[in-house]
N, CA and C atoms as a LAMMPS dump frame, in Angstrom:
ITEM: TIMESTEP
0
ITEM: NUMBER OF ATOMS
648
ITEM: BOX BOUNDS ff ff ff
-5.0000000000000000e+02 5.0000000000000000e+02
-5.0000000000000000e+02 5.0000000000000000e+02
-5.0000000000000000e+02 5.0000000000000000e+02
ITEM: ATOMS id mol type element x y z
1 1 1 N -463.955 175.118 81.844
2 1 2 C -464.936 176.212 81.883
3 1 3 C -466.35 175.681 82.106
4 2 1 N -466.678 174.561 81.449
5 2 2 C -468.024 173.992 81.599
6 2 3 C -468.277 173.568 83.032
7 3 1 N -467.236 173.074 83.719
8 3 2 C -467.404 172.668 85.111
9 3 3 C -467.708 173.865 86.004
10 4 1 N -467.1 175.018 85.689
11 4 2 C -467.374 176.229 86.468
12 4 3 C -468.804 176.685 86.23
13 5 1 N -469.264 176.616 84.973
14 5 2 C -470.63 177.03 84.66
15 5 3 C -471.664 176.14 85.344
16 6 1 N -471.324 174.88 85.533
17 6 2 C -472.23 173.968 86.229
18 6 3 C -472.453 174.434 87.662
19 7 1 N -471.443 175.086 88.25
20 7 2 C -471.568 175.569 89.615
21 7 3 C -472.659 176.609 89.789
22 8 1 N -473.056 177.254 88.7
23 8 2 C -474.133 178.25 88.775
24 8 3 C -475.528 177.62 88.722
25 9 1 N -475.573 176.332 88.486
26 9 2 C -476.86 175.642 88.448
27 9 3 C -477.438 175.533 89.855
28 10 1 N -478.766 175.617 89.949
29 10 2 C -479.421 175.526 91.253
30 10 3 C -479.281 174.141 91.87
31 11 1 N -478.903 173.149 91.074
32 11 2 C -478.719 171.797 91.578
33 11 3 C -477.346 171.605 92.228
34 12 1 N -476.446 172.554 92.016
35 12 2 C -475.097 172.443 92.566
36 12 3 C -475.055 173.004 93.982
37 13 1 N -474.242 172.396 94.835
38 13 2 C -474.079 172.9 96.198
39 13 3 C -473.276 174.2 96.223
40 14 1 N -472.643 174.528 95.093
41 14 2 C -471.868 175.778 94.999
42 14 3 C -472.72 176.95 94.529
43 15 1 N -474.009 176.697 94.3
44 15 2 C -474.907 177.682 93.693
45 15 3 C -474.811 179.053 94.372
46 16 1 N -475.01 179.104 95.682
47 16 2 C -475.03 180.379 96.41
48 16 3 C -473.692 181.11 96.291
49 17 1 N -472.611 180.407 96.526
50 17 2 C -471.285 181.025 96.531
51 17 3 C -470.893 181.527 95.142
52 18 1 N -471.213 180.769 94.12
53 18 2 C -470.835 181.164 92.757
54 18 3 C -471.566 182.429 92.327
55 19 1 N -472.851 182.536 92.694
56 19 2 C -473.592 183.73 92.294
57 19 3 C -473.166 184.958 93.094
58 20 1 N -472.82 184.754 94.367
59 20 2 C -472.285 185.874 95.155
60 20 3 C -470.96 186.346 94.56
61 21 1 N -470.113 185.42 94.185
62 21 2 C -468.83 185.768 93.564
63 21 3 C -469.036 186.435 92.208
64 22 1 N -470.04 185.976 91.46
65 22 2 C -470.329 186.612 90.175
66 22 3 C -470.782 188.057 90.366
67 23 1 N -471.583 188.305 91.408
68 23 2 C -472.004 189.678 91.706
69 23 3 C -470.809 190.539 92.085
70 24 1 N -469.901 189.991 92.884
71 24 2 C -468.683 190.725 93.243
72 24 3 C -467.84 191.024 92.006
73 25 1 N -467.763 190.068 91.1
74 25 2 C -467 190.278 89.87
75 25 3 C -467.581 191.427 89.046
76 26 1 N -468.907 191.485 88.96
77 26 2 C -469.557 192.563 88.207
78 26 3 C -469.281 193.92 88.849
79 27 1 N -469.353 193.977 90.179
80 27 2 C -469.068 195.232 90.886
81 27 3 C -467.618 195.635 90.687
82 28 1 N -466.712 194.659 90.765
83 28 2 C -465.291 194.938 90.577
84 28 3 C -465.007 195.514 89.196
85 29 1 N -465.599 194.915 88.182
86 29 2 C -465.394 195.397 86.814
87 29 3 C -465.933 196.816 86.653
88 30 1 N -467.117 197.07 87.205
89 30 2 C -467.715 198.406 87.091
90 30 3 C -466.835 199.469 87.755
91 31 1 N -466.357 199.176 88.965
92 31 2 C -465.504 200.135 89.678
93 31 3 C -464.178 200.313 88.936
94 32 1 N -463.606 199.218 88.466
95 32 2 C -462.315 199.292 87.774
96 32 3 C -462.413 200.139 86.506
97 33 1 N -463.471 199.948 85.743
98 33 2 C -463.645 200.719 84.501
99 33 3 C -463.858 202.198 84.814
100 34 1 N -464.741 202.487 85.776
101 34 2 C -465.032 203.887 86.105
102 34 3 C -463.807 204.602 86.669
103 35 1 N -463.1 203.952 87.586
104 35 2 C -461.909 204.559 88.2
105 35 3 C -460.772 204.698 87.194
106 36 1 N -460.602 203.708 86.324
107 36 2 C -459.543 203.788 85.311
108 36 3 C -459.8 204.946 84.364
109 37 1 N -461.052 205.091 83.949
110 37 2 C -461.382 206.197 83.042
111 37 3 C -461.166 207.544 83.72
112 38 1 N -461.586 207.654 84.984
113 38 2 C -461.468 208.936 85.671
114 38 3 C -460.014 209.301 85.929
115 39 1 N -459.237 208.349 86.45
116 39 2 C -457.868 208.651 86.853
117 39 3 C -456.921 208.766 85.66
118 40 1 N -457.044 207.845 84.707
119 40 2 C -456.101 207.81 83.588
120 40 3 C -456.46 208.802 82.499
121 41 1 N -457.755 208.964 82.236
122 41 2 C -458.192 209.799 81.104
123 41 3 C -458.691 211.166 81.563
124 42 1 N -459.647 211.179 82.46
125 42 2 C -460.33 212.424 82.79
126 42 3 C -459.486 213.362 83.648
127 43 1 N -458.834 212.836 84.673
128 43 2 C -458.126 213.7 85.627
129 43 3 C -456.652 213.88 85.304
130 44 1 N -456.1 213.034 84.477
131 44 2 C -454.665 213.064 84.211
132 44 3 C -454.322 214.066 83.11
133 45 1 N -453.108 214.605 83.184
134 45 2 C -452.645 215.564 82.182
135 45 3 C -451.127 215.489 82.104
136 46 1 N -450.597 215.92 80.985
137 46 2 C -449.136 215.994 80.841
138 46 3 C -448.633 217.166 81.681
139 47 1 N -448.278 216.876 82.925
140 47 2 C -447.945 217.929 83.893
141 47 3 C -446.755 218.789 83.475
142 48 1 N -445.625 218.212 83.046
143 48 2 C -444.487 219.07 82.662
144 48 3 C -444.81 220.047 81.537
145 49 1 N -445.494 219.541 80.492
146 49 2 C -445.832 220.414 79.374
147 49 3 C -446.831 221.494 79.769
148 50 1 N -447.819 221.125 80.552
149 50 2 C -448.821 222.097 80.993
150 50 3 C -448.195 223.168 81.875
151 51 1 N -447.382 222.765 82.834
152 51 2 C -446.793 223.723 83.767
153 51 3 C -445.756 224.603 83.108
154 52 1 N -445.145 224.135 82.049
155 52 2 C -444.206 224.994 81.315
156 52 3 C -444.931 226.206 80.735
157 53 1 N -446.128 225.971 80.199
158 53 2 C -446.921 227.082 79.66
159 53 3 C -447.393 228.003 80.784
160 54 1 N -447.817 227.419 81.912
161 54 2 C -448.285 228.223 83.041
162 54 3 C -447.162 229.084 83.594
163 55 1 N -445.997 228.489 83.776
164 55 2 C -444.862 229.249 84.325
165 55 3 C -444.459 230.388 83.405
166 56 1 N -444.535 230.142 82.099
167 56 2 C -444.189 231.196 81.147
168 56 3 C -445.143 232.381 81.266
169 57 1 N -446.437 232.109 81.375
170 57 2 C -447.432 233.175 81.502
171 57 3 C -447.32 233.89 82.848
172 58 1 N -447.089 233.126 83.922
173 58 2 C -446.956 233.734 85.25
174 58 3 C -445.71 234.598 85.32
175 59 1 N -444.631 234.14 84.713
176 59 2 C -443.389 234.914 84.707
177 59 3 C -443.596 236.26 84.014
178 60 1 N -444.473 236.283 82.999
179 60 2 C -444.776 237.533 82.294
180 60 3 C -445.818 238.362 83.031
181 61 1 N -446.38 237.801 84.088
182 61 2 C -447.401 238.522 84.846
183 61 3 C -448.79 238.436 84.249
184 62 1 N -448.971 237.563 83.259
185 62 2 C -450.267 237.416 82.587
186 62 3 C -451.077 236.331 83.303
187 63 1 N -451.584 236.671 84.481
188 63 2 C -452.291 235.682 85.294
189 63 3 C -453.636 235.286 84.687
190 64 1 N -454.287 236.2 84.015
191 64 2 C -455.593 235.901 83.435
192 64 3 C -455.476 234.862 82.325
193 65 1 N -454.441 234.983 81.489
194 65 2 C -454.239 233.988 80.428
195 65 3 C -453.888 232.633 81.013
196 66 1 N -453.099 232.644 82.087
197 66 2 C -452.759 231.385 82.76
198 66 3 C -454.015 230.744 83.355
199 67 1 N -454.894 231.576 83.923
200 67 2 C -456.145 231.06 84.48
201 67 3 C -457.051 230.521 83.379
202 68 1 N -457.099 231.206 82.255
203 68 2 C -457.906 230.739 81.126
204 68 3 C -457.407 229.386 80.618
205 69 1 N -456.08 229.211 80.63
206 69 2 C -455.502 227.938 80.203
207 69 3 C -455.931 226.811 81.143
208 70 1 N -455.978 227.106 82.426
209 70 2 C -456.443 226.106 83.401
210 70 3 C -457.929 225.816 83.223
211 71 1 N -458.714 226.855 83.008
212 71 2 C -460.158 226.682 82.859
213 71 3 C -460.525 225.935 81.582
214 72 1 N -459.581 225.874 80.634
215 72 2 C -459.836 225.129 79.396
216 72 3 C -459.834 223.618 79.642
217 73 1 N -459.282 223.2 80.79
218 73 2 C -459.28 221.773 81.152
219 73 3 C -459.86 221.612 82.557
220 74 1 N -461.152 221.899 82.728
221 74 2 C -461.737 221.949 84.075
222 74 3 C -461.821 220.604 84.775
223 75 1 N -461.757 219.503 84.015
224 75 2 C -461.873 218.175 84.631
225 75 3 C -460.528 217.601 85.053
226 76 1 N -459.444 218.22 84.619
227 76 2 C -458.12 217.724 84.96
228 76 3 C -457.745 218.152 86.374
229 77 1 N -457.079 217.25 87.101
230 77 2 C -456.789 217.499 88.521
231 77 3 C -455.818 218.662 88.705
232 78 1 N -454.674 218.606 88.06
233 78 2 C -453.657 219.639 88.246
234 78 3 C -454.144 221.019 87.821
235 79 1 N -454.747 221.186 86.644
236 79 2 C -455.247 222.513 86.271
237 79 3 C -456.275 223.071 87.253
238 80 1 N -457.097 222.234 87.844
239 80 2 C -458.088 222.726 88.807
240 80 3 C -457.41 223.319 90.037
241 81 1 N -456.365 222.651 90.516
242 81 2 C -455.66 223.163 91.694
243 81 3 C -454.874 224.424 91.333
244 82 1 N -454.225 224.415 90.19
245 82 2 C -453.462 225.596 89.757
246 82 3 C -454.402 226.781 89.554
247 83 1 N -455.578 226.51 89.006
248 83 2 C -456.553 227.588 88.806
249 83 3 C -456.966 228.2 90.132
250 84 1 N -457.105 227.374 91.159
251 84 2 C -457.464 227.888 92.482
252 84 3 C -456.405 228.846 93.006
253 85 1 N -455.142 228.547 92.721
254 85 2 C -454.072 229.438 93.161
255 85 3 C -453.949 230.694 92.316
256 86 1 N -454.303 230.595 91.041
257 86 2 C -454.178 231.751 90.143
258 86 3 C -455.363 232.699 90.234
259 87 1 N -456.504 232.202 90.666
260 87 2 C -457.715 233.017 90.652
261 87 3 C -457.586 234.298 91.482
262 88 1 N -457.012 234.245 92.699
263 88 2 C -456.837 235.51 93.439
264 88 3 C -455.91 236.485 92.729
265 89 1 N -454.894 235.945 92.057
266 89 2 C -453.959 236.814 91.339
267 89 3 C -454.616 237.448 90.122
268 90 1 N -455.495 236.699 89.452
269 90 2 C -456.158 237.234 88.266
270 90 3 C -457.102 238.374 88.617
271 91 1 N -457.577 238.416 89.865
272 91 2 C -458.455 239.511 90.289
273 91 3 C -457.689 240.809 90.497
274 92 1 N -456.382 240.692 90.605
275 92 2 C -455.554 241.888 90.789
276 92 3 C -455.265 242.179 92.242
277 93 1 N -454.308 243.031 92.461
278 93 2 C -453.963 243.42 93.822
279 93 3 C -452.766 242.643 94.338
280 94 1 N -452.19 243.122 95.42
281 94 2 C -451.054 242.485 96.049
282 94 3 C -451.54 241.443 97.054
283 95 1 N -451.1 240.228 96.876
284 95 2 C -451.507 239.144 97.755
285 95 3 C -450.278 238.533 98.414
286 96 1 N -450.427 238.14 99.666
287 96 2 C -449.295 237.543 100.367
288 96 3 C -449.246 236.035 100.141
289 97 1 N -448.182 235.439 100.614
290 97 2 C -447.959 234.002 100.441
291 97 3 C -449.093 233.184 101.046
292 98 1 N -449.569 233.551 102.229
293 98 2 C -450.584 232.783 102.931
294 98 3 C -451.904 232.755 102.172
295 99 1 N -452.275 233.843 101.548
296 99 2 C -453.53 233.894 100.785
297 99 3 C -453.48 232.937 99.601
298 100 1 N -452.365 232.951 98.897
299 100 2 C -452.215 232.068 97.741
300 100 3 C -452.171 230.613 98.196
301 101 1 N -451.45 230.351 99.29
302 101 2 C -451.345 228.986 99.806
303 101 3 C -452.715 228.452 100.221
304 102 1 N -453.51 229.287 100.86
305 102 2 C -454.856 228.855 101.275
306 102 3 C -455.728 228.526 100.075
307 103 1 N -455.596 229.317 99.008
308 103 2 C -456.371 229.044 97.793
309 103 3 C -455.958 227.716 97.17
310 104 1 N -454.652 227.451 97.144
311 104 2 C -454.153 226.194 96.599
312 104 3 C -454.613 225.016 97.466
313 105 1 N -454.539 225.18 98.778
314 105 2 C -454.979 224.111 99.683
315 105 3 C -456.458 223.802 99.489
316 106 1 N -457.255 224.834 99.3
317 106 2 C -458.686 224.626 99.079
318 106 3 C -458.932 223.834 97.806
319 107 1 N -458.212 224.186 96.735
320 107 2 C -458.35 223.442 95.49
321 107 3 C -457.888 222.002 95.621
322 108 1 N -456.808 221.794 96.365
323 108 2 C -456.296 220.44 96.572
324 108 3 C -457.294 219.577 97.329
325 109 1 N -457.916 220.157 98.354
326 109 2 C -458.889 219.41 99.152
327 109 3 C -460.139 219.057 98.352
328 110 1 N -460.42 219.793 97.303
329 110 2 C -461.555 219.465 96.437
330 110 3 C -461.211 218.348 95.46
331 111 1 N -459.946 218.29 95.027
332 111 2 C -459.551 217.375 93.961
333 111 3 C -459.174 215.995 94.485
334 112 1 N -458.368 215.95 95.548
335 112 2 C -457.802 214.677 96.007
336 112 3 C -458.871 213.656 96.393
337 113 1 N -459.932 214.026 97.149
338 113 2 C -460.951 213.003 97.462
339 113 3 C -461.599 212.4 96.225
340 114 1 N -461.766 213.178 95.164
341 114 2 C -462.361 212.647 93.935
342 114 3 C -461.414 211.671 93.239
343 115 1 N -460.101 211.885 93.415
344 115 2 C -459.134 210.956 92.842
345 115 3 C -459.119 209.634 93.601
346 116 1 N -459.345 209.682 94.891
347 116 2 C -459.194 208.502 95.737
348 116 3 C -460.485 207.72 95.961
349 117 1 N -461.637 208.332 95.704
350 117 2 C -462.892 207.665 96.054
351 117 3 C -463.116 206.39 95.252
352 118 1 N -463.618 205.392 95.943
353 118 2 C -464.002 204.079 95.41
354 118 3 C -462.832 203.187 95.015
355 119 1 N -461.621 203.718 94.874
356 119 2 C -460.497 202.861 94.506
357 119 3 C -460.247 201.807 95.576
358 120 1 N -460.393 202.18 96.834
359 120 2 C -460.171 201.244 97.927
360 120 3 C -461.124 200.064 97.921
361 121 1 N -462.28 200.211 97.269
362 121 2 C -463.228 199.101 97.2
363 121 3 C -462.645 197.921 96.419
364 122 1 N -461.719 198.199 95.497
365 122 2 C -461.114 197.109 94.732
366 122 3 C -460.312 196.187 95.64
367 123 1 N -459.563 196.771 96.572
368 123 2 C -458.809 195.955 97.53
369 123 3 C -459.752 195.188 98.442
370 124 1 N -460.834 195.837 98.849
371 124 2 C -461.804 195.166 99.702
372 124 3 C -462.46 193.994 98.973
373 125 1 N -462.828 194.206 97.713
374 125 2 C -463.461 193.146 96.925
375 125 3 C -462.502 191.974 96.757
376 126 1 N -461.218 192.258 96.561
377 126 2 C -460.233 191.177 96.431
378 126 3 C -460.202 190.32 97.692
379 127 1 N -460.211 190.965 98.846
380 127 2 C -460.193 190.212 100.108
381 127 3 C -461.485 189.443 100.325
382 128 1 N -462.615 190.089 100.052
383 128 2 C -463.913 189.436 100.266
384 128 3 C -464.085 188.255 99.309
385 129 1 N -463.666 188.422 98.062
386 129 2 C -463.79 187.329 97.087
387 129 3 C -462.958 186.125 97.518
388 130 1 N -461.765 186.394 98.034
389 130 2 C -460.93 185.288 98.515
390 130 3 C -461.588 184.565 99.68
391 131 1 N -462.168 185.333 100.607
392 131 2 C -462.803 184.726 101.78
393 131 3 C -464.069 183.95 101.403
394 132 1 N -464.863 184.501 100.473
395 132 2 C -466.063 183.778 100.035
396 132 3 C -465.673 182.496 99.304
397 133 1 N -464.612 182.578 98.496
398 133 2 C -464.11 181.367 97.854
399 133 3 C -463.672 180.329 98.878
400 134 1 N -463.046 180.817 99.964
401 134 2 C -462.637 179.89 101.036
402 134 3 C -463.849 179.282 101.735
403 135 1 N -464.889 180.087 101.952
404 135 2 C -466.117 179.549 102.54
405 135 3 C -466.704 178.459 101.651
406 136 1 N -466.715 178.714 100.342
407 136 2 C -467.216 177.704 99.415
408 136 3 C -466.368 176.449 99.442
409 137 1 N -465.064 176.63 99.603
410 137 2 C -464.174 175.47 99.695
411 137 3 C -464.507 174.625 100.923
412 138 1 N -464.671 175.292 102.054
413 138 2 C -464.996 174.572 103.295
414 138 3 C -466.349 173.867 103.171
415 139 1 N -467.321 174.575 102.599
416 139 2 C -468.639 173.964 102.426
417 139 3 C -468.564 172.755 101.493
418 140 1 N -467.787 172.867 100.44
419 140 2 C -467.636 171.744 99.52
420 140 3 C -466.997 170.543 100.188
421 141 1 N -465.99 170.785 101.038
422 141 2 C -465.352 169.677 101.748
423 141 3 C -466.304 169.047 102.749
424 142 1 N -467.109 169.9 103.425
425 142 2 C -468.108 169.356 104.347
426 142 3 C -469.081 168.458 103.6
427 143 1 N -469.531 168.937 102.431
428 143 2 C -470.462 168.144 101.614
429 143 3 C -469.83 166.833 101.178
430 144 1 N -468.557 166.901 100.783
431 144 2 C -467.869 165.691 100.316
432 144 3 C -467.718 164.672 101.44
433 145 1 N -467.287 165.121 102.611
434 145 2 C -467.093 164.195 103.732
435 145 3 C -468.428 163.634 104.236
436 146 1 N -469.455 164.472 104.204
437 146 2 C -470.757 164.025 104.669
438 146 3 C -471.329 162.946 103.758
439 147 1 N -471.05 163.068 102.462
440 147 2 C -471.586 162.087 101.514
441 147 3 C -471.015 160.698 101.764
442 148 1 N -469.789 160.649 102.249
443 148 2 C -469.161 159.346 102.498
444 148 3 C -469.83 158.638 103.671
445 149 1 N -470.313 159.434 104.637
446 149 2 C -470.868 158.838 105.861
447 149 3 C -472.364 158.541 105.768
448 150 1 N -472.988 158.924 104.676
449 150 2 C -474.428 158.686 104.543
450 150 3 C -474.689 157.19 104.387
451 151 1 N -475.639 156.697 105.158
452 151 2 C -475.996 155.271 105.108
453 151 3 C -477.313 155.112 104.335
454 152 1 N -477.381 154.101 103.532
455 152 2 C -478.628 153.801 102.842
456 152 3 C -478.666 154.248 101.4
457 153 1 N -477.568 154.744 100.865
458 153 2 C -477.521 155.105 99.444
459 153 3 C -476.456 154.255 98.772
460 154 1 N -476.621 154.052 97.468
461 154 2 C -475.68 153.183 96.767
462 154 3 C -474.371 153.9 96.472
463 155 1 N -473.417 153.156 95.98
464 155 2 C -472.08 153.692 95.728
465 155 3 C -472.099 154.778 94.651
466 156 1 N -472.971 154.62 93.653
467 156 2 C -473.037 155.6 92.571
468 156 3 C -473.487 156.963 93.098
469 157 1 N -474.479 156.963 93.973
470 157 2 C -474.97 158.214 94.542
471 157 3 C -473.919 158.847 95.448
472 158 1 N -473.238 158.001 96.221
473 158 2 C -472.16 158.526 97.055
474 158 3 C -471.064 159.18 96.21
475 159 1 N -470.744 158.535 95.098
476 159 2 C -469.724 159.089 94.198
477 159 3 C -470.163 160.432 93.631
478 160 1 N -471.468 160.506 93.286
479 160 2 C -471.974 161.773 92.742
480 160 3 C -471.893 162.889 93.773
481 161 1 N -472.319 162.601 95.002
482 161 2 C -472.278 163.608 96.063
483 161 3 C -470.84 163.999 96.408
484 162 1 N -469.961 163.007 96.403
485 162 2 C -468.556 163.292 96.67
486 162 3 C -467.962 164.19 95.591
487 163 1 N -468.269 163.883 94.337
488 163 2 C -467.767 164.7 93.235
489 163 3 C -468.333 166.121 93.28
490 164 1 N -469.618 166.23 93.666
491 164 2 C -470.235 167.55 93.771
492 164 3 C -469.569 168.384 94.863
493 165 1 N -469.265 167.745 95.994
494 165 2 C -468.608 168.466 97.08
495 165 3 C -467.213 168.925 96.703
496 166 1 N -466.45 168.038 96.069
497 166 2 C -465.096 168.419 95.647
498 166 3 C -465.162 169.49 94.568
499 167 1 N -466.141 169.367 93.649
500 167 2 C -466.294 170.384 92.613
501 167 3 C -466.626 171.741 93.207
502 168 1 N -467.478 171.759 94.233
503 168 2 C -467.802 173.012 94.915
504 168 3 C -466.561 173.627 95.529
505 169 1 N -465.762 172.815 96.192
506 169 2 C -464.543 173.308 96.833
507 169 3 C -463.589 173.917 95.81
508 170 1 N -463.385 173.229 94.7
509 170 2 C -462.421 173.697 93.705
510 170 3 C -462.943 174.906 92.919
511 171 1 N -464.22 174.838 92.524
512 171 2 C -464.775 175.914 91.695
513 171 3 C -464.855 177.239 92.443
514 172 1 N -465.279 177.185 93.702
515 172 2 C -465.379 178.437 94.461
516 172 3 C -463.999 179.028 94.755
517 173 1 N -463.023 178.158 95.014
518 173 2 C -461.656 178.643 95.208
519 173 3 C -461.142 179.314 93.948
520 174 1 N -461.335 178.651 92.82
521 174 2 C -460.869 179.205 91.546
522 174 3 C -461.569 180.518 91.224
523 175 1 N -462.872 180.57 91.43
524 175 2 C -463.644 181.776 91.137
525 175 3 C -463.207 182.932 92.025
526 176 1 N -462.997 182.643 93.315
527 176 2 C -462.556 183.691 94.225
528 176 3 C -461.206 184.257 93.827
529 177 1 N -460.268 183.391 93.467
530 177 2 C -458.937 183.849 93.055
531 177 3 C -458.992 184.572 91.708
532 178 1 N -459.878 184.127 90.822
533 178 2 C -460.001 184.775 89.512
534 178 3 C -460.505 186.21 89.641
535 179 1 N -461.228 186.496 90.716
536 179 2 C -461.677 187.866 90.975
537 179 3 C -460.625 188.642 91.748
538 180 1 N -460.025 187.997 92.75
539 180 2 C -459.1 188.694 93.651
540 180 3 C -457.832 189.148 92.943
541 181 1 N -457.258 188.307 92.093
542 181 2 C -455.973 188.649 91.468
543 181 3 C -456.091 189.876 90.565
544 182 1 N -457.049 189.927 89.616
545 182 2 C -457.184 191.161 88.825
546 182 3 C -457.52 192.382 89.672
547 183 1 N -458.366 192.19 90.705
548 183 2 C -458.743 193.329 91.554
549 183 3 C -457.523 193.928 92.241
550 184 1 N -456.632 193.071 92.748
551 184 2 C -455.428 193.565 93.418
552 184 3 C -454.509 194.261 92.425
553 185 1 N -454.343 193.677 91.24
554 185 2 C -453.473 194.294 90.232
555 185 3 C -454.003 195.653 89.797
556 186 1 N -455.311 195.73 89.542
557 186 2 C -455.901 197 89.119
558 186 3 C -455.832 198.034 90.234
559 187 1 N -456.12 197.594 91.468
560 187 2 C -456.03 198.513 92.61
561 187 3 C -454.626 199.075 92.754
562 188 1 N -453.628 198.216 92.66
563 188 2 C -452.239 198.67 92.813
564 188 3 C -451.873 199.682 91.738
565 189 1 N -452.267 199.406 90.5
566 189 2 C -451.948 200.339 89.407
567 189 3 C -452.644 201.678 89.61
568 190 1 N -453.944 201.646 89.909
569 190 2 C -454.686 202.893 90.07
570 190 3 C -454.219 203.663 91.299
571 191 1 N -453.887 202.944 92.37
572 191 2 C -453.38 203.611 93.578
573 191 3 C -452.065 204.324 93.278
574 192 1 N -451.159 203.648 92.587
575 192 2 C -449.876 204.272 92.243
576 192 3 C -450.062 205.451 91.298
577 193 1 N -451.005 205.318 90.361
578 193 2 C -451.288 206.415 89.433
579 193 3 C -451.853 207.618 90.179
580 194 1 N -452.721 207.366 91.15
581 194 2 C -453.287 208.442 91.961
582 194 3 C -452.211 209.144 92.773
583 195 1 N -451.333 208.361 93.39
584 195 2 C -450.23 208.942 94.167
585 195 3 C -449.341 209.799 93.28
586 196 1 N -449.126 209.352 92.056
587 196 2 C -448.293 210.132 91.135
588 196 3 C -448.952 211.468 90.806
589 197 1 N -450.254 211.461 90.565
590 197 2 C -450.957 212.711 90.27
591 197 3 C -450.901 213.652 91.469
592 198 1 N -451.107 213.101 92.667
593 198 2 C -451.049 213.931 93.882
594 198 3 C -449.649 214.5 94.08
595 199 1 N -448.631 213.7 93.826
596 199 2 C -447.248 214.196 93.938
597 199 3 C -446.977 215.315 92.935
598 200 1 N -447.509 215.175 91.727
599 200 2 C -447.349 216.237 90.727
600 200 3 C -448.032 217.518 91.183
601 201 1 N -449.221 217.364 91.788
602 201 2 C -449.925 218.54 92.304
603 201 3 C -449.099 219.219 93.379
604 202 1 N -448.566 218.443 94.315
605 202 2 C -447.754 219.023 95.393
606 202 3 C -446.512 219.72 94.844
607 203 1 N -445.84 219.049 93.922
608 203 2 C -444.603 219.607 93.363
609 203 3 C -444.858 220.917 92.62
610 204 1 N -445.828 220.91 91.734
611 204 2 C -446.015 222.064 90.86
612 204 3 C -446.72 223.22 91.561
613 205 1 N -447.536 222.92 92.569
614 205 2 C -448.147 224.034 93.305
615 205 3 C -447.102 224.774 94.135
616 206 1 N -446.168 224.033 94.723
617 206 2 C -445.09 224.693 95.472
618 206 3 C -444.244 225.56 94.543
619 207 1 N -443.901 225.03 93.376
620 207 2 C -443.127 225.819 92.41
621 207 3 C -443.892 227.031 91.937
622 208 1 N -445.215 226.888 91.756
623 208 2 C -446.03 228.007 91.307
624 208 3 C -446.084 229.1 92.363
625 209 1 N -446.298 228.703 93.618
626 209 2 C -446.357 229.695 94.699
627 209 3 C -445.037 230.456 94.819
628 210 1 N -443.946 229.716 94.722
629 210 2 C -442.626 230.376 94.792
630 210 3 C -442.432 231.332 93.613
631 211 1 N -442.924 230.95 92.444
632 211 2 C -442.798 231.818 91.266
633 211 3 C -443.658 233.05 91.409
634 212 1 N -444.892 232.881 91.901
635 212 2 C -445.801 234.02 92.064
636 212 3 C -445.264 234.987 93.103
637 213 1 N -444.871 234.469 94.249
638 213 2 C -444.365 235.349 95.3
639 213 3 C -443.038 235.999 94.906
640 214 1 N -442.301 235.325 94.029
641 214 2 C -441.054 235.944 93.551
642 214 3 C -441.31 237.07 92.594
643 215 1 N -442.499 237.052 91.953
644 215 2 C -442.836 238.129 91.03
645 215 3 C -443.37 239.356 91.751
646 216 1 N -443.778 239.189 93.029
647 216 2 C -444.402 240.309 93.733
648 216 3 C -443.354 241.32 94.207
């Protein structure tokens, strides 16, 4: 760990690369925390349990109570889309399949981009961190090889420059991978979680529309 911290010193040839990687790490952590909180906590809901209550109210024709139940969780993804489909029914009147479908589609188009935004940056950061680490590796090797060919310095200085170049190569590679691996793992988990929420929205909105139109 101490060798990695030395790379942040202005005297190290790895100085620029290590600080760029540290900035990427900070951005990655910020995005991961914000996206995890939004997708796992804020937008997620127990879909089967929630839809069981909605279906029961819709089956009884109590659309206003079903809408109120959705409005009680305005930040959750599925209730927001279901509310969009129930709102025309709560106003009263006979509505056709297309009207309800359009309302559901409108709600879906509002919710899905909010679920997906910024998550892709985690994959991008993983790739960029790996490439910056590789750049640092190449620069470190250049520094190491150049130190061997320098004429007019003693063996001790050559050894120091050689060690600094190899340290730059290893530290930047390690730092890049230390950022890329968690970023990829977090991205994969959040992406799969988002897909699951979207699939739940698709499944339950279709069932809701069929239930509503069957009641008409």
